[in-house]
N, C-alpha and C positions, 0 to 999 in steps of 0.2 A: 504493500499500499504506500502510495506516495504522501510523503509528510505535506502538512497543511498549515496556513497561517493559523497561529495559536498553539501549535505543537512546539515542544522543546526539542532542539537539535539532540540527536543521539550522542551518547558518549563514544569516543573513538579517538584514536592517535593518528595525527597526520604528521607529515614531515615538512620542514621549511629549510631552505638553504641558508647557510650562513658562512662568514668567513672562516669558521672552524669546522666546517662541515656540515652535513645534514644534522638537523636538530628535531628531536620528536616534540611535539606539542599536543596536549590533549584539547579536546574541543571545548571542554568545561573551562579550561584555563584560557583559551583564545577568546571566548565570547563572553566571559564573566564581566559583567558591570559595563559593557561597551555596546554601543551601537555600530554594526558592522554592515557594510555592503559587501556581500559576498556574491561572487558570479564564478560560474563554472563554465569550462569549454571542453569540446570533445578532444582536443589535443593540442598540446603545445607546437608551435611552427606550422599549423596547419592554415590554409588560406583566409578563411573569415575570421578566425581567432586572432591571427597576427596582423591582418589588414584592418579590422574594425573593431573587435570586442575589447582586447586589451587596450589599444591605442585610445578607444573613447573613453575608458576608465582613466587612463592616464590624462587625457586632455581635460576631463571633468573633475579631476580630484579636488581642486579647490573649491568648486561649487558644491560638491557633495559633502565636503568637510564645513562649509559655511551653514549647511543645512543640518548639521547635527551628526553626521557621520565621523565615528572616531577612527575607523580603521577600514581599509578597503582591501579586500582579499581576493585573489585569484586561485581557483582550485582546478586540477586536472587529474585525470587517471594517467598520470606519468610519474617518473621518479624525481627526487630532489635535485639531482645533476641535471636534469632536462629542464625543469623548471628554472633553476638558476640560469643556466645557458640561455633560455628564452627571455627571461627577465632582463638579463645584460644586453641581449641583442635590441630588446625593445626600450632600453634606457630606463628601466624601472628597477634597477639593482640597489638603489639607494633607500630602500624600505618604504618608499611612497606607497607602494601596493605589495601587500605581502603575498609571496608566492607559495602555495600550498599544494604539496604532493599528496595524492591518495593512491599511492603506488600499487596497491593490490584492489583497489576500488571498494573497500570495506565500507568507508562512510557513504560513498555515492549508492551502494546497494541498501544500507540502512535508510537512506533517504527515499529509496524507491525511484531514483532518478538515473538508473543506469542505462546504457544504451548498447545495443548489439551491434557494433560497427565491422563485423566480420567479413561481411561482403566488400568492405573496402581495405581488408587485410590489417585492421586495427584492433580487432578483439573487442573485449567489453570496455566501454568508456563511459563518461558522463554525458547526460543530455546538456544542451545548452540551456543555462537558466541564470536568473539573478534573483536574489533575495535580500530583504532587509531583515537583520536579527537584532532584537534587543534583549541583551543580558541572557542570551541563549535560546530565546524564543522568536520563533519565525513570525514576523509581522506581515511581511508581504511575500509573494512568491510567483516569479514570473518564468514559466517554461515555454520554450519554443516548440512549434510545431517542426516536424522534420524538415531539414533544410532551410529554415527560416531565420532570420536575424532582425527581430523587431523589438519584442517585449523584454529582452534581457540585456538591451543597450543601457550605457550609462544615462543617455538622455531621456530614456523612458523612467528609469528609476528615479531621476530628479523630479519627474512629474508625480511621484508618489510621497515625496518627502514635504 
């Protein structure tokens, strides 16, 4: 079952890149006491994710923070090394957007937002979505229809703040 607004995020351990190597972070720690704009992409370095999704959040980071977002986080079913390289290639390695790796897809499955991308040779990935999370509770959830990029954009999320 897919997570819904009003639901608490499931407990899970994600990995984030750091200068000291991959660091484990629990979802309860990550979202505690903060308002987080979380967006997920099917894959780092993929066309829409690299050309529009991540750059949109980078471009709108100041507006999101001005409207009460404490942290912006990008999640993908990739490993922390890939997320670090992608963040660096996109110019977001300074911590302005927290790059989160859900390497085994555990968090994504717990959310009910997995995507079977086997026909593209990518295995199980995350659907494209965005959400606003307040103190670990989902306030808004925007899941894209297959192949779309509309409701998960930073611009759309701004209309919900």
